[in-house]
C-alpha positions in Angstrom: 0.0 0.0 0.0 1.4 3.4 -0.9 1.8 6.2 1.6 -1.0 8.2 0.0 -3.4 5.2 0.0 -2.6 4.5 3.6 -3.3 8.1 4.5 -6.6 8.0 2.6 -7.5 4.8 4.4 -6.9 6.5 7.8 -8.8 9.6 6.8 -11.8 7.4 5.7 -11.8 5.6 9.0 -11.7 9.0 10.9 -14.6 10.3 8.8 -16.5 7.0 9.4 -16.1 7.4 13.1 -17.2 11.0 12.8 -20.4 10.0 11.1 -21.2 7.6 13.9 -20.6 10.3 16.4 -22.9 12.6 14.5 -25.8 10.1 14.4 -25.3 9.4 18.1 -25.7 13.1 18.8 -28.7 13.1 16.6 -30.3 10.3 18.8 -29.3 12.0 22.1 -31.0 15.2 20.8 -34.2 13.2 20.3 -34.0 11.8 23.8 -33.3 15.2 25.4 -36.2 16.9 23.6 -38.8 14.1 23.4 -42.2 14.5 25.1 -43.1 10.9 25.4 -41.6 8.4 27.8 -41.0 5.9 25.0 -38.2 8.0 23.6 -37.1 10.0 26.7 -37.0 7.2 29.2 -37.0 3.9 27.2 -34.9 4.9 24.2 -37.5 3.4 21.8 -36.1 5.2 18.7 -33.6 5.2 15.9 -31.4 7.7 14.1 -29.2 7.4 11.1 -27.5 9.1 8.1 -28.1 8.1 4.5 -26.6 8.9 1.1 -28.8 10.3 -1.6 -29.4 6.8 -3.0 -31.1 5.9 0.3 -28.3 3.7 1.6 -27.8 3.8 5.4 -24.2 4.8 6.1 -24.3 4.9 9.9 -26.7 4.3 12.7 -26.7 5.6 16.3 -25.8 3.2 19.0 -28.9 4.3 20.9 -32.1 2.8 19.5 -33.7 -0.5 18.7 -33.0 -3.0 15.9 -36.6 -2.9 14.8 -36.5 0.8 14.3 -33.0 1.0 12.9 -33.1 -1.9 10.5 -36.6 -1.2 9.3 -35.8 2.5 8.9 -32.8 1.5 6.8 -35.3 0.3 4.2 -37.9 3.0 4.6 -35.7 5.9 3.4 -35.7 4.4 -0.1 -39.5 4.6 -0.1 -39.3 8.3 0.7 -36.9 8.8 -2.2 -39.2 6.9 -4.5 -41.9 9.4 -3.9 -39.7 12.5 -3.4 -36.4 12.1 -5.2 -33.5 13.9 -3.6 -33.2 16.3 -6.6 -36.7 17.6 -6.0 -36.0 18.4 -2.3 -35.1 21.9 -1.1 -33.3 23.2 2.0 -35.7 23.2 5.0 -37.8 20.3 3.8 -38.9 17.6 6.2 -40.8 14.5 5.3 -42.8 12.2 7.5 -44.8 9.0 7.6 -46.2 6.4 10.0 -47.2 4.0 7.2 -46.4 0.5 8.7 -45.3 -0.9 5.4 -43.2 2.1 4.4 -41.9 2.9 7.9 -41.2 0.6 10.8 -44.2 -1.6 11.2 -47.0 0.1 13.0 -48.8 3.4 13.2 -47.3 4.3 16.6 -43.9 4.8 14.9 -43.3 8.1 13.1 -40.4 8.2 10.7 -38.9 11.6 9.8 -36.5 12.3 6.9 -34.6 15.5 6.3 -32.2 16.3 3.4 -28.9 17.9 4.1 -27.7 20.5 1.6 -24.1 21.6 1.0 -23.2 24.3 -1.4 -26.7 24.3 -2.8 -26.9 20.5 -3.4 -28.5 17.6 -1.5 -25.6 15.5 -0.2 -27.3 13.2 2.2 -30.4 12.6 4.4 -30.9 12.1 8.1 -33.8 9.9 9.3 -35.1 9.2 12.8 -38.0 7.3 14.3 -39.8 7.1 17.6 -42.8 5.5 19.1 -45.5 8.0 20.2 -47.9 7.4 23.0 -51.1 7.4 21.0 -52.4 7.6 17.4 -56.1 7.5 18.2 -58.2 4.6 17.0 -58.9 1.8 19.5 -55.6 2.5 21.3 -52.3 0.7 21.4 -53.2 -3.0 21.4 -53.9 -6.1 19.4 -57.7 -5.8 19.1 -57.8 -4.3 15.6 -59.0 -6.3 12.7 -57.6 -3.9 10.0 -55.0 -1.2 10.2 -57.9 1.3 9.8 -59.0 0.4 13.3 -55.6 1.3 14.7 -55.5 5.0 14.4 -54.2 7.9 12.3 -52.4 6.9 9.1 -50.1 9.4 7.4 -48.7 8.5 4.0 -45.3 9.9 3.1 -45.8 13.6 3.2 -43.8 16.9 3.4 -44.3 18.0 7.0 -42.2 21.1 6.3 -41.3 23.0 3.1 -38.5 25.5 3.1 -38.4 25.5 6.9 -42.1 26.1 7.5 -44.1 23.4 9.2 -47.4 22.4 7.6 -50.0 23.5 10.2 -52.8 21.6 8.5 -51.0 18.3 9.0 -50.3 19.2 12.7 -53.9 20.1 13.2 -55.0 16.7 11.8 -52.6 15.0 14.1 -53.8 16.9 17.2 -57.4 16.2 16.3 -56.9 12.5 16.1 -54.9 11.5 19.2 -55.7 11.4 22.9 -52.4 13.1 23.9 -52.0 15.9 21.3 -49.3 17.8 23.2 -47.0 14.7 23.6 -47.5 13.6 20.0 -47.0 17.0 18.4 -44.0 17.5 20.7 -42.4 14.3 19.5 -42.9 15.4 15.9 -40.9 18.5 16.6 -38.3 16.5 18.5 -37.8 14.3 15.4 -37.5 17.4 13.3 -34.9 18.9 15.7 -32.7 15.8 15.9 -32.5 15.6 12.1 -31.6 19.2 12.0 -28.7 18.7 14.4 -27.5 15.9 12.2 -27.6 18.1 9.1 -25.6 20.9 10.9 -23.0 18.5 12.1 -22.6 16.9 8.6 -22.0 20.3 7.0 -19.4 21.1 9.7 -17.7 17.8 8.9 -17.7 18.4 5.2 -16.2 21.8 5.7 -13.5 20.4 8.0 -12.5 17.5 5.6 -13.0 19.4 2.4 -15.7 17.1 1.0 -18.0 18.1 -1.8 -20.2 15.1 -1.4 -20.5 11.8 0.5 -20.3 9.5 -2.6 -16.7 8.3 -2.1 -16.9 8.0 1.7 -20.3 6.2 1.5 -19.0 3.7 -1.1 -16.0 3.0 1.1 -18.2 2.4 4.1 -20.7 0.2 2.3 -18.1 -1.9 0.5 -15.9 -2.5 3.5 -18.8 -3.5 5.7 -20.2 -5.8 3.1 -16.9 -7.5 2.6 -16.3 -7.8 6.3 -19.6 -9.6 6.7 -18.7 -12.0 3.8 -15.4 -12.7 5.5 -17.3 -13.7 8.7 -19.8 -15.8 6.8 -16.9 -17.6 5.0 -15.9 -19.0 8.4 -19.2 -20.8 8.8 -20.2 -24.3 7.5 -22.2 -24.0 4.3 -25.7 -25.5 4.2 -29.3 -25.0 5.2 -30.4 -25.2 8.8 -33.9 -25.3 10.2 -35.7 -24.2 13.3 -39.2 -23.5 14.5 -40.8 -21.9 17.5 -44.4 -22.0 18.8 -45.7 -18.9 20.5 -49.0 -17.9 22.0 -50.6 -15.9 19.2 -53.9 -14.1 19.9 -56.5 -16.8 20.2 -54.5 -19.7 18.9 -50.8 -20.6 18.8 -48.4 -19.4 16.0 -45.6 -21.4 14.4 -42.6 -19.4 13.3 -40.6 -21.5 10.9 -37.2 -20.7 9.5 -34.7 -22.1 7.0 -31.3 -20.4 7.2 -28.9 -21.0 4.3 -25.2 -20.1 4.6 -23.8 -19.5 1.1 -20.7 -18.0 -0.3 -22.4 -14.7 -1.1 -24.4 -14.2 2.1 -26.9 -15.7 4.5 -30.5 -16.3 3.4 -33.4 -16.7 5.8 -36.7 -17.9 4.6 -39.8 -18.1 6.8 -41.9 -20.3 4.5 -44.1 -22.6 6.5 -44.9 -20.0 9.2 -48.5 -19.5 10.3 -50.8 -17.4 8.0 -52.0 -13.9 8.8 -54.1 -13.3 11.9 -57.5 -11.5 12.1 -56.0 -9.5 15.0 -53.2 -6.9 15.3 -50.2 -9.2 15.8 -49.3 -9.3 12.1 -45.8 -8.2 10.9 -45.0 -6.2 7.8 -42.1 -7.6 5.9 -39.7 -4.7 6.7 -40.0 -5.4 10.4 -39.5 -9.2 9.8 -36.4 -8.4 7.9 -35.2 -6.0 10.6 -35.3 -8.5 13.5 -34.3 -11.6 11.5 -31.2 -9.9 10.2 -30.5 -8.6 13.7 -30.6 -12.2 15.0 -28.0 -13.2 12.4 -25.8 -10.2 13.2 -25.8 -11.0 16.9 -23.8 -14.2 16.1 -22.2 -13.4 12.8 -20.0 -10.3 12.4 -21.3 -8.6 15.6 -18.4 -6.1 15.5 -19.0 -5.1 11.8 -20.7 -1.7 11.7 -24.4 -1.8 10.9 -25.1 -0.1 7.6 -26.4 -0.9 4.1 -23.3 -2.9 3.3 -23.4 -5.3 6.2 -27.2 -5.6 6.1 -27.1 -6.5 2.4 -25.2 -9.7 3.3 -28.3 -11.1 5.0 -31.4 -11.7 2.8 -34.7 -12.3 4.6 -37.9 -13.4 2.9 -41.3 -14.6 3.9 -44.3 -15.6 1.7 -46.9 -12.9 1.4 -49.9 -13.9 3.4 -48.0 -15.4 6.3 -48.0 -13.6 9.6 -44.4 -12.5 8.9 -45.3 -10.8 5.6 -48.7 -9.5 6.3 -50.1 -7.3 3.4 -52.1 -4.1 3.8 -54.7 -3.7 5.4 -53.9 -6.3 8.1 -53.9 -5.1 11.6 -50.3 -4.6 12.9 -50.3 -2.5 16.0 -48.7 -5.3 18.1 -46.4 -6.5 15.4 -43.5 -6.3 17.9 -44.9 -9.2 20.0 -44.5 -11.5 17.0 -41.5 -9.9 15.3 -39.3 -9.7 18.4 -39.4 -13.5 18.6 -37.4 -13.8 15.3 -33.9 -13.5 16.7 -34.5 -16.5 18.9 -35.8 -18.4 15.8 -32.8 -17.4 13.7 -30.3 -18.1 16.4 -31.8 -21.6 16.8 -30.9 -22.2 13.2 -27.3 -20.9 13.7 -26.9 -23.1 16.8 -27.3 -26.1 14.5 -24.6 -24.7 12.2 -22.1 -23.6 14.9 -22.7 -24.8 18.5 -21.7 -22.7 21.5 -22.7 -19.3 20.2 -26.5 -19.0 20.5 -28.1 -18.2 23.8 -31.2 -20.0 25.1 -34.5 -18.4 24.3 -35.7 -15.5 26.3 -38.9 -13.6 27.0 -38.0 -11.7 23.8 -41.3 -9.9 23.4 -41.8 -6.8 25.5 -44.3 -6.8 28.4 -45.4 -3.2 28.0 -48.7 -2.6 29.8 -50.6 0.0 27.7 -53.0 1.5 30.2 -56.0 3.8 29.4 -58.8 5.5 31.2 -61.6 7.7 29.8 -65.1 7.6 28.5 -65.8 4.4 26.5 -62.3 3.0 27.0 -62.9 0.8 30.0 -65.1 -2.2 29.0 -68.1 -2.8 31.2 -67.1 -0.1 33.8 -68.4 3.4 34.6 -65.4 5.7 34.4 -67.3 8.6 35.9 -65.3 11.8 36.4 -61.8 10.2 36.9 -58.9 11.7 35.0 -58.7 10.4 31.4 -55.2 9.1 30.4 -53.2 6.9 28.1 -49.8 5.7 29.1 -47.4 3.0 28.0 -45.1 1.4 30.6 -41.9 -0.3 29.2 -41.0 -3.5 31.0 -40.0 -7.0 30.2 -39.0 -10.4 31.5 -35.7 -12.2 31.5 -33.3 -12.9 28.6 -32.0 -16.4 27.8 -28.8 -17.6 29.3 -25.7 -17.3 27.2 -23.1 -20.1 26.5 -20.8 -18.7 29.1 -22.8 -16.3 31.1 -26.2 -16.0 32.9 -29.1 -14.4 31.1 -29.9 -10.8 31.9 -32.7 -10.3 34.3 -35.7 -8.0 33.5 -33.8 -6.8 30.4 -35.3 -6.2 27.0 -33.7 -8.4 24.4 -33.7 -8.1 21.4 -35.4 -4.7 21.4 -32.9 -3.1 23.7 -35.3 -0.6 25.2 -35.0 0.4 28.9 -37.5 -0.2 31.7 -39.3 3.1 32.3 -38.9 4.4 35.9 -42.0 3.9 38.1 -41.9 7.5 39.3 -42.0 8.9 35.8 -45.1 6.9 34.9 -46.8 7.8 38.2 -46.1 11.5 37.5 -47.8 11.6 34.1 -50.8 9.3 34.7 -53.2 8.6 37.6 -51.6 5.2 38.5 -49.7 3.6 41.4 -47.2 0.8 40.9 -47.5 -1.1 44.2 -44.9 -3.8 43.5 -41.9 -4.2 41.2 -39.6 -7.0 42.1 -37.7 -9.9 40.7 -39.7 -13.1 40.2 -38.0 -15.9 42.1 -37.2 -19.1 40.2 -38.5 -17.7 36.9 -35.1 -18.0 35.1 -34.5 -21.5 33.7 -32.0 -23.6 35.6 -28.8 -24.3 33.9 -25.0 -24.2 34.3 -25.8 -20.7 33.3 -29.1 -19.5 34.7 -31.7 -17.8 32.5 -32.5 -14.2 33.3 -35.1 -13.6 35.9 -38.5 -12.0 35.1 -40.3 -9.5 37.3 -43.5 -9.1 39.2 -45.5 -5.9 39.0 -48.8 -4.7 40.6 -50.5 -1.6 39.2 -53.6 0.2 40.4 -55.4 3.5 39.9 -54.3 6.3 42.2 -57.9 7.6 42.1 -59.5 4.3 42.9 -61.1 4.4 39.4 -61.5 1.6 36.9 -59.0 1.6 34.0 -58.2 -0.6 31.0 -55.2 -2.5 29.9 -54.6 -3.3 26.2 -52.6 -6.5 26.8 -50.0 -7.4 24.3 -48.1 -10.2 26.1 -46.7 -13.5 24.9 -44.9 -16.5 26.5 -47.9 -17.1 28.7 -48.6 -20.5 27.2 -45.3 -21.4 25.6 -42.2 -21.0 27.6 -38.8 -19.8 26.5 -36.8 -22.9 25.8 -33.5 -23.8 27.4 -30.5 -25.0 25.5 -27.9 -27.8 25.8 -29.6 -29.3 28.9 -30.8 -26.0 30.4 -34.4 -25.9 31.6 -37.1 -23.7 30.2 -37.9 -20.4 31.8 -41.2 -19.7 33.5 -44.2 -18.7 31.5 -45.9 -15.4 32.3 -49.2 -14.7 34.1 -51.7 -11.8 33.7 -54.3 -11.5 36.4 -56.0 -9.3 39.0 -55.0 -9.4 42.7 -58.5 -10.6 43.4 -57.7 -13.8 41.5 -59.3 -13.3 38.1 -57.1 -14.5 35.3 -56.9 -12.1 32.3 -56.2 -12.9 28.7 -52.6 -12.3 27.6 -53.9 -10.2 24.6 -56.8 -7.8 24.3 -58.4 -4.9 26.0 -59.7 -5.7 29.5 -60.8 -3.8 32.6 -59.2 -3.5 36.0 -62.2 -2.6 38.4 -62.0 -0.1 41.1 -60.5 -1.5 44.4 -58.5 -4.1 42.4 -55.0 -4.2 41.0 -53.4 -5.5 37.8 -50.9 -8.3 38.7 -48.2 -9.2 36.1 -45.7 -12.0 36.4 -43.2 -11.8 33.6 -41.5 -14.8 32.0 -37.9 -15.8 32.7 -35.3 -16.8 30.1 -34.3 -20.4 29.4 -31.2 -21.9 31.0 -28.0 -23.1 29.3 -26.3 -26.3 30.1 -26.8 -28.9 32.9 -28.0 -27.2 36.1 -26.0 -29.7 38.2 -22.8 -28.2 36.6 -23.5 -24.8 38.0 -21.0 -23.5 40.5 -22.6 -24.2 43.9 -21.3 -20.9 45.2 -23.2 -19.1 42.4 -26.4 -20.9 43.4 -25.9 -19.7 47.0 -25.6 -16.1 45.8 -28.8 -16.6 43.7 -30.6 -17.8 46.8 -29.3 -14.9 48.8 -30.4 -12.4 46.1 -33.9 -13.9 45.8 -33.3 -15.2 42.3 -33.6 -18.9 43.3 -35.5 -20.4 46.2 -34.0 -22.9 48.6 -36.2 -25.7 47.2 -35.2 -25.0 43.6 -31.5 -24.8 44.7 -31.8 -28.4 46.0 -34.2 -29.9 43.5 -33.0 -28.2 40.3 -29.3 -27.5 41.0 -28.5 -30.2 43.5 -27.2 -27.6 46.0 -27.9 -27.8 49.7 -27.4 -24.7 51.8 -27.1 -24.6 55.6 -28.9 -22.3 58.0 -26.4 -19.5 57.3 -26.9 -19.7 53.6 -23.5 -21.3 52.9 -23.1 -24.3 50.7 -23.2 -27.6 52.6 -20.5 -29.3 50.5 -21.0 -32.8 51.8 -24.7 -32.9 51.2 -24.3 -31.1 47.9 -21.7 -33.6 46.7 -23.9 -36.5 47.8 -27.0 -35.1 46.0 -25.1 -34.3 42.8 -23.3 -37.7 42.7 -26.7 -39.5 43.0 -28.2 -37.6 40.1 
């Protein structure tokens, strides 16, 4: 390599890192300015920079795979309707179309062109989940997307720096929380604007006229890096399937993963057909989470952009639940779609053992709570405070080949649990209990992540509604390599009534919602777990004394220390 080419390589790497820093500032701006707790507290968002062909060059570290990877495809749809050469400085474009955005109406995607020396040189895009879009509310009860709320096609929200007040008025008139939703639209606009400013500063600093050369360098290097990682894997086709709860009957998610010289191909033929309820998944969301599952195990250190994503091809037959066409209901598409990394990693486990974790809760356990006239089935809401709020929480993740699973941690989505105090400050609710769920993590040499228990009530002693969108209530996260399954979840009232895991239902006055979230599957033989770790688990409330003895073969004395003689005898007699 010549001296000049070496210097060029170094400069490209510096500019690449600079772009990553820019999109991370873009994402942090969204978090700092967001009105809704989904973005501000949970980080349910994405941010990225694209070239004028619509190829994602860099994504923010902050954000979710569903948003980022689906948004990577959505920018091309924006350019199909509004080519870059028709855009002007100060233009901003928006949509929440599930099939052109990130999978359901609650996600708004914003795209802003960056101009340098009078020419469009790139685009910044961002997405976040808003608290409400009208319709029947955030849940799985819809039969068509028309039930699920306000639907904006790809539109210019601002032209030449002036926001379209008519669109904003339509939004305000159709949602239950107009201040929060409009505020989030302005936050999306602001974070893109920050990205545009920083890109112009970078181009000035490095003397760039456009991003064409740098973009090509980033895409080609990332694509080749993925192909190099794929070349290390055994070629062939590997199969896996998973049964999950569905709405009123189980779903089968079926995958065939082919490792070839030119990439990895994932096909979901054989999966269950579309549902009559809102748990269907648009293909872009299927592609987002399936490709993420591959990337977790293959080339995880390769930057995520158009180049690395193009090495993984994901397909599903139209008419299956993983390629649901318009106008299928899709509001709770995440409940189904977030299972796909577990399905894909099950395929890869058959190709290369010792990499894939056990199955986890995977789907989010986000109670969407509502109160107001007509929203609480079979109850008189009277004059209590109307509200709509989404609480972000989850169960345990699956154990890893060499580590325990993460407890009460959202994988694969990566969103954070929202603080109890924040939700109590914006809605008339009280969270009476939030604690780890003992024994819920599957036993194994490496224990599955522990779920959590929550109890929620009205602070005004009023009835309220939950739009339940929970899974893993009837089908447990499976352990791997001898590890035991995690616990299934429970949805009930403290009075004892069992609720459905999906659908809008009432919590009467003087009662509380009681949630027990699933635990992740265990990995490896439980009797091979270090007895001292089991003692710590018992001390911390993750494992009970009886489970320590029965599942792990570990006997503890009255002080909580390992009784080594009794433990050895129990384990040797397994």
